[in-house]
C-alpha positions as CSV (number, residue, x, y, z in Angstrom):
1,M,-0.1,0.0,-0.1
2,S,1.0,3.4,-0.8
3,M,0.7,6.7,1.3
4,L,0.8,10.1,-0.3
5,K,1.6,13.2,1.4
6,V,-0.2,16.9,-0.4
7,I,2.0,20.4,0.3
8,E,0.3,23.3,-1.1
9,V,2.2,25.9,-4.1
10,L,1.0,28.8,-5.8
11,A,3.1,29.6,-8.4
12,E,2.6,32.1,-11.7
13,S,2.8,32.7,-15.3
14,D,2.8,35.6,-17.9
15,K,1.4,33.2,-20.7
16,S,-1.0,31.3,-19.1
17,F,-2.6,29.1,-16.3
18,E,-1.2,25.5,-17.5
19,D,1.8,27.5,-17.7
20,A,1.9,28.3,-13.9
21,A,0.0,24.5,-13.0
22,Q,3.3,23.4,-15.0
23,V,5.6,25.7,-13.2
24,A,4.0,24.5,-10.1
25,V,5.1,20.7,-10.7
26,T,8.2,21.4,-12.2
27,R,10.2,24.0,-9.7
28,A,8.0,20.9,-6.9
29,G,9.8,18.6,-8.9
30,K,13.6,19.6,-7.8
31,T,12.6,18.3,-4.2
32,V,10.1,15.9,-4.0
33,H,9.6,12.9,-6.0
34,N,7.1,10.6,-7.6
35,I,4.6,13.4,-7.8
36,K,0.5,12.1,-8.8
37,S,-1.1,14.9,-9.2
38,I,-1.9,18.4,-9.2
39,Y,-5.6,20.0,-7.7
40,I,-5.9,23.7,-8.8
41,R,-8.0,25.4,-5.6
42,E,-8.0,28.8,-7.1
43,M,-6.5,30.6,-10.5
44,T,-6.3,34.3,-10.5
45,A,-4.1,37.4,-12.5
46,T,-3.1,40.9,-12.1
47,V,-3.8,43.0,-14.8
48,E,-2.4,45.9,-15.8
49,N,-3.7,49.0,-18.6
50,G,-6.8,46.5,-19.3
51,K,-4.3,43.5,-20.2
52,I,-3.9,40.2,-18.0
53,K,0.1,40.7,-16.9
54,T,0.4,37.6,-14.5
55,Y,-1.5,34.0,-14.4
56,R,-1.2,32.6,-10.6
57,I,-2.7,29.3,-8.9
58,N,-2.9,27.8,-5.5
59,G,-2.3,24.3,-6.4
60,K,-2.1,21.6,-4.0
61,I,0.6,19.0,-5.7
62,S,0.3,15.0,-4.5
63,F,3.2,12.6,-4.8
64,A,4.0,9.1,-3.1
65,L,6.6,8.4,-0.3
66,D,9.2,6.8,-0.6
């Protein structure tokens, strides 16, 4: 039986929400192994001069413990 742990992360991108999620997984993957999923809890964006400047996600990353 495997056991999973969940960490909460915040990430941002100037491209898209999907890219912000990938940034979160890539960065977490540098110190956490066996990532299984990411659950996006919240999506927000900053706006400047009527245009979206950055996309932000608040997500939960699940990974299997060794």
